[in-house]
C-alpha positions in Angstrom: 15.2 8.1 22.7 12.2 8.3 20.3 12.5 5.8 17.5 12.5 7.2 14.0 10.4 5.4 11.3 11.6 5.2 7.7 8.5 5.5 5.6 7.7 4.9 1.9 4.7 5.1 -0.3 3.5 2.7 -3.1 0.5 3.7 -5.3 -1.2 7.1 -5.8 -4.4 5.9 -7.4 -6.6 6.6 -4.3 -6.7 10.3 -3.4 -7.0 9.3 0.3 -3.3 8.8 0.2 -3.0 12.6 0.5 -4.7 12.6 3.9 -2.6 9.7 5.1 0.6 11.4 4.1 -0.5 14.6 5.9 -1.2 12.7 9.1 2.1 11.0 9.1 4.0 14.2 8.2 2.8 15.7 11.4 4.6 13.1 13.5 8.0 14.1 14.8 9.6 10.7 14.3 8.9 10.0 10.6 11.5 10.1 7.9 10.3 9.9 4.3 12.5 7.7 2.1 11.0 7.2 -1.3 7.8 6.5 -3.2 6.6 4.9 -6.4 3.3 4.7 -8.2 1.9 1.5 -9.8 1.7 1.6 -13.6 -1.9 2.2 -14.6 -3.7 -0.1 -17.1 -4.8 3.1 -19.0 -2.5 6.1 -18.9 -4.0 9.1 -17.0 -5.1 12.0 -19.1 -5.5 14.6 -16.4 -3.5 16.0 -13.5 -6.4 17.7 -11.8 -6.9 17.2 -8.0 -7.8 13.6 -7.1 -6.0 12.0 -10.1 -2.9 9.9 -9.5 -0.7 12.4 -11.3 -1.8 15.1 -9.0 -1.4 12.8 -5.9 2.2 11.8 -6.9 3.2 15.4 -7.5 1.7 16.5 -4.2 3.7 13.8 -2.4 6.9 15.3 -3.8 6.1 19.0 -3.5 4.0 19.2 -0.3 5.0 16.1 1.7 8.6 16.3 0.5 9.3 12.7 -0.3 12.8 12.9 -1.8 13.0 10.0 -4.2 10.6 8.7 -6.8 10.9 5.3 -8.5 9.3 4.2 -11.7 9.1 0.6 -10.4 8.0 -0.1 -6.8 9.8 -3.4 -6.8 13.1 -1.7 -7.6 12.4 0.7 -4.8 11.9 -2.2 -2.3 15.2 -3.7 -3.4 17.2 -0.6 -3.1 15.8 1.2 0.0 15.3 0.3 3.6 11.9 0.9 5.2 10.2 0.4 8.5 6.7 0.9 7.1 5.0 1.6 3.8 1.7 3.3 3.0 0.1 1.8 -0.1 -2.9 3.2 -2.1 -2.9 1.6 -5.6 -5.9 0.5 -7.5 -8.1 -1.9 -5.4 -7.2 -4.8 -7.8 -3.5 -4.4 -7.0 -3.6 -4.3 -3.2 -2.8 -8.0 -3.0 0.2 -7.8 -5.4 1.7 -4.8 -3.6 1.0 -6.2 -0.1 2.8 -9.5 -0.9 5.8 -7.6 -2.2 6.0 -5.4 0.9 5.5 -8.4 3.3 8.3 -10.3 1.5 10.7 -7.6 2.6 9.4 -7.8 6.2 8.0 -4.3 6.2 4.9 -3.2 8.1 2.1 -1.7 6.0 -1.0 0.5 6.0 -3.6 0.7 3.2 -6.8 2.5 2.6 -10.3 0.9 2.5 -11.5 -1.4 1.1 -8.9 -4.1 1.9 -8.9 -5.4 -1.7 -11.1 -5.9 -4.7 -12.2 -9.4 -3.8 -12.1 -11.9 -0.9 -9.4 -14.1 -2.6 -7.2 -11.1 -3.0 -7.7 -10.1 0.7 -6.8 -13.7 1.7 -3.6 -13.4 -0.2 -2.8 -10.3 1.8 -3.6 -11.9 5.1 -1.5 -15.0 4.4 1.4 -12.8 3.3 1.4 -10.6 6.4 0.9 -13.6 8.7 3.8 -15.6 7.1 6.1 -12.6 7.4 5.0 -11.5 10.9 4.4 -7.9 9.8 1.5 -5.5 10.7 -1.2 -4.6 8.3 -3.7 -1.8 9.1 -6.7 -1.1 6.8 -7.7 2.5 7.4 -11.4 3.7 7.4 -12.1 7.4 7.5 -15.3 6.6 9.5 -13.1 5.2 12.3 -12.0 8.7 13.2 -15.5 10.0 13.6 -16.3 10.6 17.2 -20.0 10.4 16.4 -19.7 6.9 15.0 -17.7 5.8 18.0 -20.5 7.3 20.2 -23.0 5.2 18.3 -21.1 2.1 19.1 -20.9 3.0 22.7 -24.7 3.7 22.9 -25.3 0.3 21.2 -23.1 -1.5 23.7 -24.8 0.3 26.6 -28.2 -1.0 25.3 -29.7 2.5 24.8 -31.7 1.3 21.8 -32.1 -2.3 22.7 -31.1 -5.1 20.3 -29.9 -3.9 16.9 -32.0 -5.4 14.1 -31.0 -3.2 11.1 -28.2 -0.9 10.0 -28.7 1.3 7.0 -26.0 3.1 5.1 -26.4 5.3 2.1 -23.5 7.3 0.9 -21.3 8.2 -2.1 -19.0 10.7 -3.7 -21.8 13.0 -4.9 -21.3 13.0 -8.6 -18.3 10.7 -8.6 -14.8 10.5 -7.0 -13.3 13.0 -9.5 -16.1 15.5 -9.2 -14.6 17.9 -6.6 -12.1 19.8 -8.7 -12.7 23.1 -10.5 -12.5 22.8 -13.5 -14.1 19.4 -13.8 -12.2 16.7 -15.7 -13.8 15.7 -19.0 -15.6 12.4 -19.4 -12.6 11.0 -21.4 -10.3 12.0 -18.5 -12.6 10.4 -15.9 -12.8 7.2 -18.0 -9.0 7.0 -18.0 -8.8 6.8 -14.2 -9.0 3.4 -12.5 -12.1 4.5 -10.5 -14.3 3.9 -13.6 -12.6 0.6 -14.7 -14.2 -2.6 -13.4 -11.1 -4.7 -13.9 -9.0 -2.4 -11.7 -11.5 -2.7 -8.8 -13.3 0.5 -9.5 -17.0 1.2 -9.0 -19.3 2.6 -6.3 -20.0 -0.8 -4.7 -16.4 -1.3 -3.6 -15.9 2.4 -2.9 -18.9 3.0 -0.7 -20.8 -0.2 0.2 -17.6 -1.1 2.0 -18.2 1.6 4.7 -21.6 0.1 5.4 -20.2 -3.4 5.6 -17.5 -2.3 8.0 -19.9 -0.5 10.3 -22.7 -3.0 10.2 -20.3 -5.8 11.2 -19.0 -3.6 14.1 -22.4 -2.4 15.3 -24.2 -5.7 15.0 -21.4 -7.8 16.5 -22.1 -10.9 14.4 -20.6 -12.5 11.3 -22.8 -12.0 8.2 -24.2 -15.1 6.6 -25.6 -14.1 3.2 -26.0 -11.1 0.9 -27.8 -10.1 -2.2 -26.5 -7.3 -4.4 -27.3 -5.2 -7.5 -25.1 -2.7 -9.3 -25.5 -0.6 -12.4 -23.7 2.0 -14.5 -26.5 4.5 -14.9 -24.8 7.8 -15.8 -21.0 7.1 -16.1 -20.8 5.5 -19.5 -17.3 6.7 -20.1 -16.3 3.7 -18.0 -17.5 0.2 -17.4 -17.6 0.2 -13.5 -20.8 0.6 -11.6 -21.8 4.1 -10.4 -24.7 2.9 -8.2 -25.1 -0.3 -6.1 -27.2 -1.8 -3.3 -26.2 -4.8 -1.1 -28.6 -6.2 1.5 -26.9 -8.3 4.1 -28.3 -11.0 6.4 -26.8 -11.5 9.8 -28.1 -14.1 12.2 -30.3 -11.6 14.1 -30.2 -8.5 11.9 -30.2 -7.0 8.4 -28.0 -4.3 6.8 -28.9 -2.3 3.8 -25.8 -0.7 2.1 -26.3 1.8 -0.7 -23.6 3.4 -2.8 -23.9 6.2 -5.3 -21.7 8.4 -7.5 -24.6 10.2 -9.2 -26.6 11.9 -6.4 -27.1 15.6 -6.9 -28.6 16.0 -3.4 -29.1 13.3 -0.9 -32.3 14.8 0.5 -32.4 12.4 3.5 -30.0 11.4 6.3 -27.3 9.2 4.8 -26.3 7.6 8.0 -25.3 5.3 9.3 -28.7 4.8 10.8 -29.1 2.0 13.4 -32.5 0.6 14.3 -32.9 -1.2 17.6 -35.7 -2.8 19.5 -36.2 0.2 21.7 -34.9 3.1 19.7 -33.0 4.5 16.7 -29.6 6.3 16.2 -28.9 8.6 13.3 -25.7 10.4 12.5 -24.1 12.5 9.8 -20.7 11.6 11.4 -20.6 14.9 13.4 -23.3 14.3 16.1 -25.7 11.5 17.1 -29.4 11.9 17.2 -31.0 9.5 19.7 -34.6 8.5 19.3 -36.1 6.5 22.1 -39.7 7.8 22.1 -42.0 5.5 20.2 -43.3 7.3 17.1 -44.3 6.5 13.6 -42.5 8.6 10.9 -40.1 11.4 11.5 -40.0 13.0 15.0 -37.7 15.2 17.0 -34.8 13.4 18.6 -34.9 12.9 22.4 -31.4 14.1 22.6 -28.4 15.0 20.4 -25.0 14.0 21.5 -21.6 15.2 20.3 -19.1 12.6 19.3 -16.9 10.8 21.8 -13.4 12.3 22.1 -10.7 10.3 20.4 -8.0 8.8 22.6 -5.0 11.0 23.1 -2.1 9.7 21.1 -4.4 7.5 19.0 -6.5 10.2 17.3 -5.3 9.8 13.7 -4.5 6.9 11.5 -0.8 7.7 11.8 -0.8 7.9 15.6 -2.8 4.6 15.8 -0.4 2.8 13.5 2.7 3.9 15.2 1.2 3.2 18.6 0.4 -0.3 17.5 3.9 -0.9 16.3 5.5 0.5 19.5 3.3 -1.1 22.1 1.9 -4.2 20.4 -1.6 -3.1 21.6 -4.4 -4.2 19.2 -5.5 -1.7 16.6 -9.0 -0.2 16.8 -11.4 -3.1 16.0 -12.4 -1.7 12.6 -8.7 -1.5 11.5 -7.8 -5.1 12.3 -7.0 -7.8 9.8 -9.8 -10.2 10.9 -12.5 -7.6 10.8 -11.5 -6.5 7.3 -11.5 -10.0 6.0 -15.1 -10.3 7.2 -15.9 -7.0 5.5 -14.4 -8.3 2.3 -16.4 -11.5 2.6 -19.6 -9.4 2.6 -18.5 -7.3 -0.3 -17.5 -10.4 -2.3 -20.8 -12.0 -1.7 -22.6 -8.8 -2.9 -20.4 -8.7 -6.0 -21.1 -12.4 -6.8 -24.8 -11.9 -6.2 -24.9 -8.9 -8.6 -23.4 -11.2 -11.2 -25.5 -14.3 -10.5 -28.8 -12.7 -9.6 -29.0 -15.0 -6.6 -28.6 -14.8 -2.8 -24.9 -15.6 -2.1 -23.3 -17.1 1.0 -20.9 -14.9 2.9 -17.7 -17.0 3.3 -16.1 -17.6 6.7 -13.0 -15.6 5.7 -11.1 -15.9 9.0 -11.4 -19.7 8.9 -10.0 -19.6 5.3 -6.6 -18.5 6.6 -6.5 -20.8 9.6 
């Protein structure tokens, strides 16, 4: 008999919750129980696509979650769950994860793991003490092209990696994809543009680069220097552009995040530079450059992405597979990896405030 999983949802601040719910809804052994949003620091002023009001309504009307609680703690007391998806503001990940872990419930959240390393460590300690699973999802993990890049690196196709470059962002901001567009006042009311809630482009997009750089390079980062600014989003106090440069023992990573780019104009990456070649992807195919050349040249070959493993091709399938078999999650989804990612981001944030190079903490050692 196939086991059925009773699922709940906490937090609708991050619009990626919609994709996660769609993926789980496709599984035959999922039963939706209830959901609850966190209470925003500033009440939302819009219900356009991407906002928390829209996301919560979609969970009820499209996903069909039958019960909605005003208080997620009451929901945890009253209902029985096997697993919970949580996508609140970044600054509330630790609070919510601790509450879920205290009930012995497995959990899945969306990148980044938290708003700071101390908060990520709180999450790690909670799940370890309770013996529950925590998966941190990355949309890039489900790119066959990015998986192919890792395979080519491991095969030595471009030699030793000495730099990873990432530049990406939500075009003109995370709430810029609806028609009509929300007003500046409506954008400013959403957590994305509030620094205290863990908003800002650095956490939103440098995190991808930190995740992939750690995976591709295969070393723990040792130092970072960061800079962030609010250049064109003055309706909020969070950064809309950021750069973090990361030092690894034998490599560098340059992580750029933007919410204000009208047109990127150049490959956004990731781009991986090795001692004998370069890999470039738009996450759909991989361009392989192994002919020595100065400046832009034609790729030696273009590869399609690697096929994703059957039964583990979506976040939902991977999570349930892990629970049922005990097999490790994909490396980028694991707790230890994500603690190291948070350590890089935390150093970048501290550097942006101090103006100095900051040490990347040994996050895994911090939890024993």
